[in-house]
C-alpha positions in Angstrom: 23.9 -144.2 53.1 27.6 -144.5 52.4 27.0 -147.7 50.5 24.1 -146.2 48.6 26.5 -143.4 47.4 29.4 -145.8 46.4 27.5 -148.9 45.3 23.8 -148.2 44.8 23.3 -151.6 43.2 24.0 -153.5 46.4 21.4 -151.3 48.2 18.8 -152.1 45.5 19.5 -155.9 46.0 19.3 -155.5 49.7 15.9 -153.7 49.5 14.5 -156.2 47.0 15.6 -159.1 49.2 13.5 -157.8 52.1 16.0 -155.5 53.9 16.3 -157.9 56.9 18.7 -157.5 59.7 20.4 -160.8 58.9 20.9 -159.7 55.3 22.4 -156.4 56.6 24.9 -158.3 58.8 25.8 -160.9 56.2 26.0 -158.6 53.1 26.0 -154.9 53.8 28.3 -154.8 56.8 31.1 -156.9 55.2 30.9 -154.6 52.1 31.1 -151.6 54.3 34.1 -153.0 56.1 35.8 -153.8 52.8 35.3 -150.2 51.6 36.8 -148.9 54.9 39.8 -151.1 54.5 40.3 -150.0 50.9 40.1 -146.3 51.9 36.9 -145.3 50.2 35.1 -144.8 53.5 36.6 -142.9 56.5 34.7 -143.0 59.8 35.5 -140.6 62.6 33.7 -139.4 65.8 33.8 -135.8 67.0 34.5 -135.5 70.7 35.6 -132.8 73.1 39.3 -133.1 72.5 39.0 -133.5 68.7 40.4 -130.6 66.6 41.7 -129.2 63.3 45.0 -131.1 63.7 43.3 -134.5 63.7 40.9 -133.6 60.9 42.9 -131.5 58.4 46.6 -131.4 59.4 48.9 -130.8 62.4 52.3 -131.2 63.8 53.2 -134.5 65.5 56.3 -135.1 67.6 58.5 -138.1 66.5 61.1 -139.8 68.7 63.7 -141.1 66.3 65.8 -144.1 67.3 68.1 -146.4 65.3 69.7 -143.8 63.1 71.6 -146.5 61.2 68.4 -147.1 59.3 68.0 -143.5 58.3 69.0 -141.8 55.0 72.7 -141.1 54.6 72.2 -137.3 54.6 70.0 -137.5 57.8 72.8 -139.5 59.6 75.6 -137.3 58.6 73.9 -134.1 59.7 73.1 -135.2 63.2 75.0 -135.8 66.5 75.8 -139.2 67.8 72.8 -139.1 70.1 70.8 -142.2 69.4 67.4 -140.8 70.4 66.3 -137.5 69.0 63.0 -135.6 69.0 61.8 -134.2 65.7 58.4 -132.9 64.4 56.5 -134.0 61.4 53.5 -132.4 59.6 50.8 -135.1 59.6 47.7 -135.1 57.4 44.4 -135.5 59.2 41.7 -138.0 58.2 39.8 -135.6 56.0 42.8 -134.4 54.1 44.0 -137.9 53.6 40.6 -139.0 52.2 40.5 -135.9 49.9 43.9 -136.7 48.5 42.8 -140.3 47.9 39.6 -139.1 46.1 41.4 -136.5 44.0 41.5 -137.2 40.3 45.2 -137.7 39.5 47.0 -135.9 36.7 49.8 -138.3 35.8 51.9 -139.8 33.0 51.3 -143.5 32.9 52.4 -146.6 31.0 50.9 -150.1 31.3 53.0 -152.5 33.3 52.8 -156.3 33.8 52.9 -157.5 37.4 54.5 -160.9 37.6 54.3 -163.2 40.6 58.0 -163.0 41.0 57.9 -159.2 41.1 59.2 -157.5 44.2 58.5 -154.1 45.6 61.0 -151.5 46.8 60.9 -148.0 48.3 63.6 -145.6 47.1 64.4 -142.1 48.1 65.9 -140.2 45.2 67.9 -137.8 47.3 66.9 -136.1 50.6 63.8 -134.0 50.1 65.3 -131.4 52.4 68.4 -130.8 50.2 68.4 -129.0 46.8 70.0 -131.7 44.7 67.0 -134.0 45.3 65.0 -132.4 42.4 68.1 -132.5 40.2 68.5 -136.2 40.8 64.8 -136.9 40.4 64.6 -135.0 37.1 67.7 -136.6 35.7 66.2 -140.1 36.5 63.0 -139.2 34.8 64.8 -137.9 31.7 67.1 -140.8 31.4 64.8 -143.7 32.5 67.0 -144.8 35.4 66.9 -144.8 39.2 70.0 -143.9 41.3 71.2 -144.6 44.8 72.8 -141.8 46.9 75.6 -144.0 48.2 78.8 -145.3 46.7 81.3 -142.4 46.5 82.1 -143.3 42.9 82.8 -146.9 43.5 81.9 -149.2 40.6 80.0 -152.2 41.9 79.5 -153.9 38.6 81.6 -156.9 39.5 80.5 -157.2 43.1 78.1 -160.0 43.1 77.7 -160.7 46.9 77.4 -158.6 50.0 81.0 -159.5 51.0 82.3 -158.2 47.7 80.3 -155.0 47.9 81.5 -154.4 51.5 85.2 -155.0 50.5 85.0 -152.6 47.6 83.4 -149.8 49.6 85.9 -150.2 52.5 88.9 -150.3 50.1 87.8 -147.5 47.7 85.5 -145.1 49.5 85.1 -143.2 52.8 82.8 -146.0 54.1 84.8 -148.0 56.7 82.2 -149.2 59.3 78.8 -148.1 58.0 76.9 -151.4 57.9 73.7 -149.7 56.6 75.7 -148.3 53.6 77.1 -151.7 52.8 73.6 -153.3 53.1 71.8 -150.8 51.0 74.4 -150.8 48.2 74.2 -154.6 48.1 70.4 -154.4 47.8 70.6 -151.9 45.0 73.2 -153.9 43.1 72.3 -157.6 43.8 68.7 -157.9 45.2 66.6 -155.7 42.9 65.7 -157.7 39.8 64.2 -157.1 36.4 60.4 -156.7 36.6 60.6 -155.4 40.2 58.8 -152.2 41.0 60.3 -149.2 42.7 58.2 -146.6 44.5 59.8 -143.1 44.7 58.8 -141.7 48.1 58.5 -138.1 49.3 58.9 -138.1 53.0 57.2 -140.8 55.1 53.6 -140.4 53.9 53.7 -139.6 50.2 55.0 -140.8 46.9 55.4 -139.3 43.4 56.3 -142.0 40.9 56.6 -145.7 40.3 59.2 -147.4 38.1 59.6 -151.0 36.8 63.1 -152.3 36.5 64.0 -153.3 32.9 67.8 -153.8 33.1 70.9 -154.6 35.2 73.0 -152.3 37.3 75.3 -149.9 35.4 77.9 -147.5 36.6 78.0 -143.8 35.8 81.6 -142.5 35.9 80.5 -138.9 36.7 78.0 -137.9 39.3 75.2 -135.6 38.2 74.6 -134.4 41.8 77.8 -133.2 43.4 81.6 -133.4 43.5 81.6 -136.4 45.8 80.4 -138.8 43.1 77.5 -140.1 45.2 74.9 -140.8 42.5 76.9 -143.1 40.3 75.0 -146.4 40.5 72.1 -146.8 38.0 69.3 -149.2 37.3 67.5 -148.9 34.0 63.7 -148.5 34.5 60.4 -147.9 32.7 58.5 -145.1 34.4 55.0 -146.6 34.7 53.6 -143.7 36.8 54.7 -140.1 37.2 52.3 -137.9 39.2 52.0 -134.2 39.0 51.0 -134.1 42.6 52.3 -135.9 45.7 50.1 -138.9 46.5 49.2 -140.4 49.9 50.8 -143.8 50.7 47.3 -145.2 51.4 46.7 -145.5 47.6 49.0 -148.5 47.4 50.3 -149.3 50.9 48.9 -150.3 54.3 51.8 -148.7 56.2 53.6 -145.4 55.8 57.2 -145.3 54.5 60.3 -145.6 56.7 63.1 -143.0 56.3 65.5 -145.7 55.0 66.8 -144.7 51.6 66.0 -148.2 50.1 64.2 -151.2 51.5 61.7 -153.9 50.6 58.0 -153.0 51.0 56.4 -156.2 49.6 54.7 -156.9 52.9 53.2 -153.4 52.9 51.9 -153.4 49.4 48.1 -153.8 48.8 48.4 -155.9 45.7 44.8 -155.2 44.5 45.2 -151.5 45.0 48.5 -151.5 43.3 47.2 -153.4 40.3 44.2 -151.0 40.0 46.5 -148.0 40.4 49.0 -148.7 37.7 46.6 -150.4 35.3 43.3 -148.7 36.1 39.9 -149.5 34.6 39.3 -146.0 33.3 35.6 -146.0 33.8 35.8 -147.4 37.4 38.7 -145.1 38.3 37.1 -142.0 37.1 33.7 -142.7 38.8 35.1 -143.9 42.1 33.4 -142.2 45.1 34.6 -141.6 48.6 32.6 -141.0 51.8 33.7 -139.3 55.1 31.3 -140.3 57.9 31.4 -138.0 60.9 29.5 -139.4 63.9 28.3 -136.9 66.5 29.1 -134.0 64.2 27.4 -131.5 66.5 29.6 -132.4 69.5 32.3 -130.0 68.5 32.6 -126.5 67.0 32.4 -127.6 63.3 33.8 -124.3 61.9 36.8 -124.6 64.2 37.5 -128.2 63.1 37.0 -127.6 59.4 38.9 -124.3 59.5 39.3 -122.8 56.0 37.8 -125.9 54.4 34.3 -124.8 55.5 34.2 -122.8 52.3 35.7 -125.5 50.1 33.0 -128.1 51.0 30.3 -126.1 49.3 29.2 -127.7 46.0 30.0 -124.6 44.0 33.5 -124.4 45.4 34.6 -128.0 44.9 37.7 -128.3 42.7 37.4 -124.7 41.5 38.7 -123.0 44.7 41.9 -123.9 46.7 43.4 -122.6 49.9 46.9 -122.7 51.3 47.1 -124.9 54.4 48.7 -123.3 57.4 51.2 -126.0 58.5 52.3 -127.6 55.2 51.8 -124.6 53.0 50.2 -126.9 50.4 47.5 -125.8 48.0 44.4 -127.8 48.8 41.0 -128.2 47.3 38.1 -130.6 48.0 37.2 -133.0 45.1 33.7 -133.4 43.7 33.7 -137.2 44.4 34.1 -136.8 48.1 30.8 -137.0 50.1 30.4 -135.9 53.8 27.8 -137.6 56.0 27.3 -136.2 59.5 25.2 -138.0 62.1 23.6 -136.5 65.3 20.9 -137.3 67.8 17.9 -135.0 67.5 17.4 -135.3 71.3 20.7 -133.4 71.7 19.6 -129.7 71.7 23.1 -128.6 70.7 22.1 -128.9 67.1 20.5 -125.5 67.7 24.0 -124.1 67.8 24.6 -125.0 64.2 24.6 -121.6 62.4 22.8 -120.9 59.1 26.0 -120.7 57.1 26.8 -124.3 58.1 23.3 -125.6 57.7 23.2 -124.5 54.0 26.3 -126.7 53.3 24.4 -129.8 54.3 21.1 -131.5 53.5 19.3 -132.5 56.7 17.6 -136.0 56.4 15.5 -137.0 59.4 15.8 -140.7 60.4 12.6 -141.6 62.3 12.3 -145.0 64.1 11.8 -147.8 61.6 9.1 -150.0 63.1 9.1 -152.2 60.0 12.7 -153.2 60.9 11.3 -154.8 64.0 8.7 -156.8 62.2 11.3 -159.5 61.4 12.5 -159.7 65.0 11.3 -162.8 66.8 8.2 -162.3 69.0 9.2 -163.2 72.5 6.4 -164.7 74.6 3.9 -163.0 72.3 5.4 -159.5 72.8 5.2 -157.6 69.5 8.3 -155.4 69.5 7.1 -153.2 66.6 3.8 -152.3 68.3 5.5 -152.0 71.7 8.0 -149.3 70.4 5.4 -147.5 68.3 3.0 -147.0 71.3 5.8 -145.9 73.6 6.9 -143.3 71.1 3.3 -142.0 70.6 3.2 -141.4 74.3 6.6 -139.8 74.4 5.7 -137.5 71.6 2.5 -136.5 73.4 4.2 -135.9 76.8 7.5 -134.5 75.5 8.2 -134.0 71.7 8.9 -136.0 68.6 12.7 -135.4 68.7 12.9 -137.7 71.8 11.2 -140.7 70.3 13.2 -143.9 70.9 15.1 -145.5 68.0 14.5 -149.1 66.9 18.2 -149.9 67.3 17.6 -150.5 71.0 15.6 -153.6 70.1 17.6 -154.9 67.2 19.5 -158.1 68.0 17.3 -159.1 71.0 17.4 -162.9 70.9 15.2 -163.9 73.9 12.9 -162.7 76.6 15.8 -162.2 79.0 17.3 -159.8 76.4 14.1 -157.8 76.3 14.1 -157.5 80.1 17.7 -156.3 80.0 17.0 -153.6 77.4 14.1 -152.3 79.5 16.0 -152.4 82.8 19.3 -150.9 81.6 18.3 -148.7 78.6 14.7 -147.8 78.2 13.7 -146.9 81.8 17.0 -145.0 82.5 16.4 -143.1 79.2 12.8 -142.2 80.3 14.1 -141.1 83.6 16.4 -138.6 81.8 13.7 -137.5 79.5 11.2 -136.7 82.2 13.6 -135.6 84.9 12.5 -138.4 87.2 8.9 -137.5 86.9 7.8 -141.1 87.6 4.1 -140.6 87.0 4.9 -139.6 83.4 7.1 -142.7 83.0 4.2 -144.8 84.3 2.0 -143.2 81.7 4.4 -144.2 78.9 4.6 -147.8 80.2 0.8 -148.0 80.9 1.5 -148.9 84.6 -1.3 -146.5 85.6 -3.8 -148.5 83.5 -3.4 -151.6 85.7 -4.3 -149.9 89.0 -7.8 -150.6 90.3 -8.5 -153.1 87.6 -6.6 -156.1 89.0 -7.0 -157.1 92.6 -5.4 -157.6 95.0 -3.1 -154.5 94.7 0.1 -156.7 95.2 -0.9 -158.8 92.3 -1.4 -155.8 90.1 2.1 -154.5 90.9 3.6 -157.6 89.3 2.6 -156.2 85.9 4.0 -152.8 86.5 7.5 -151.6 85.6 7.3 -148.7 88.0 5.6 -149.5 91.3 4.0 -146.7 93.4 4.0 -147.3 97.2 2.2 -145.0 99.7 4.4 -144.1 102.6 3.2 -142.7 105.9 5.4 -140.0 107.6 4.2 -141.0 111.0 5.4 -144.6 110.4 8.8 -143.3 109.3 9.4 -140.5 111.8 6.9 -140.9 114.5 4.8 -138.0 115.8 6.2 -134.7 114.7 5.1 -131.1 115.0 7.1 -130.1 111.9 4.4 -128.9 109.5 6.9 -128.9 106.6 6.8 -132.7 106.5 4.1 -134.2 104.4 1.9 -136.7 106.2 2.0 -139.1 103.3 4.1 -139.5 100.1 4.3 -141.9 97.2 7.7 -143.6 96.7 8.4 -145.1 93.3 10.5 -148.2 92.7 11.5 -150.2 89.6 10.1 -153.7 89.7 12.9 -155.8 91.0 11.7 -158.8 88.9 12.6 -156.9 85.7 16.3 -157.2 86.4 15.9 -160.9 87.3 13.9 -161.5 84.1 11.0 -162.9 86.2 8.5 -160.2 85.4 5.3 -161.3 83.9 5.2 -161.0 80.1 1.9 -159.2 80.4 3.8 -156.2 81.7 5.1 -155.7 78.2 2.0 -156.6 76.3 -0.2 -154.2 78.4 1.9 -151.2 77.0 0.2 -151.5 73.6 -2.8 -153.9 74.4 -4.2 -153.3 77.8 -7.4 -155.2 77.0 -5.6 -158.4 76.3 -3.7 -158.2 79.5 -6.9 -157.6 81.5 -8.7 -160.4 79.7 -5.8 -162.8 80.4 -5.8 -162.0 84.1 -9.6 -162.3 84.2 -9.3 -165.8 82.8 -6.8 -167.0 85.4 -9.2 -166.0 87.2 -8.2 -162.6 88.6 -11.0 -160.2 89.4 -11.3 -157.3 87.1 -13.0 -154.8 89.4 -14.9 -152.8 86.8 -16.2 -156.0 85.2 -17.3 -157.3 88.6 -19.2 -154.2 89.5 -21.0 -154.2 86.1 -22.0 -157.8 86.6 -23.1 -157.1 90.1 -25.3 -154.3 89.1 
């Protein structure tokens, strides 16, 4: 269904080619996995410990080590303790997907990506300090990027890391800060023309992308503060300036580090980045996203969605926004985000879904697809499609249609041993659960009752039964007893042991949907069919 929403053409091709399981594995599944990797499909399973924090947003503890790799302002404001606990507001899977799907309001310029282009992450000031916006706006207005290190030292003539370090030691307050030396050398000597610089906001978002167009220059006066920190400049062309903060997943496969400046080429998704800065307008505007929620009825949906339960309504999409409780951000659900929830109809907890929630979803029943089994190999003349169909007809009669068995149990069976394994480990235990160990009903479903009295001797008939009924005498078990509460005789049911060893006769399966063929086969061996013998005798 997700593929049908995002790429309906591939589903049309799949159906016209026969919709086989092999085609599904070789064509649809790889496409689905590609879309998951690209971020257009998000898959999540609701379970008992799943909550609002994982789905929308929450607070996550972060243990911070290696402070030398943190931003200068972060380092200077902390103690010498090398391991500190902090907390970070983290977006949940649905919020992340919504931000990816959201149509971006941005200022853009076309940019050429060269094979020699490198990619850098840069923090334009600490987002927790007021001068950050001053620096950012100055850079936008003057088509430059700046580094918050340097203390007014002109690095124009420092062409190596040794020269950069010497200048900073001699002319600034830096005496032993290796990170400061390293990052200043990167800014001055490693970033080249045609490289791209991504301006981050925290660890998970970014707000602009610039392409370097010139060499390092020195600004004699800082625009930020009296210390002269922001004095190094790189001329750039702003190729992307977003009105909103954007999730890192749009262009990266890993979230940002808190380092002020570092190389992110290994984390860039080149195809995503290319599409992002030079989008195909038609494709970009029509791109659809799908959130798949498996076992959606396993949790309290209203509790997990929270205030978003209103926003997912079709009439509220993009026209209504709420303020999220942790981040305080204004949030709305885009029109191009689709939600697919899956549940098992046999699970009666679907009755707990209230009317208000039901009207936000369309309910599409997925009945067993017997045609999907037509392509499966016929093992020892067992027709899997007919087998499942007859089993489900009997379940529907004895129980209800919500408990019919899905065709997925039989998909992928490659031999007779596999069929025996499915029956022994899945089908029979499932029937036990359905009928609360009422073995006679299970025997009715599997046609074990139809063998009795028609194949002799009895021990031979039992070879074709999945559930064998054995009469047990109380006297033989307990001896003579005056306890009237003990039944004199009782039927004990056992699962045919030859099923687990895959030695069961194939007619045990065939008889489920074609008892006549089974009886005829046994008569030809020859095995006496009692009813036929009596008719002939009369």
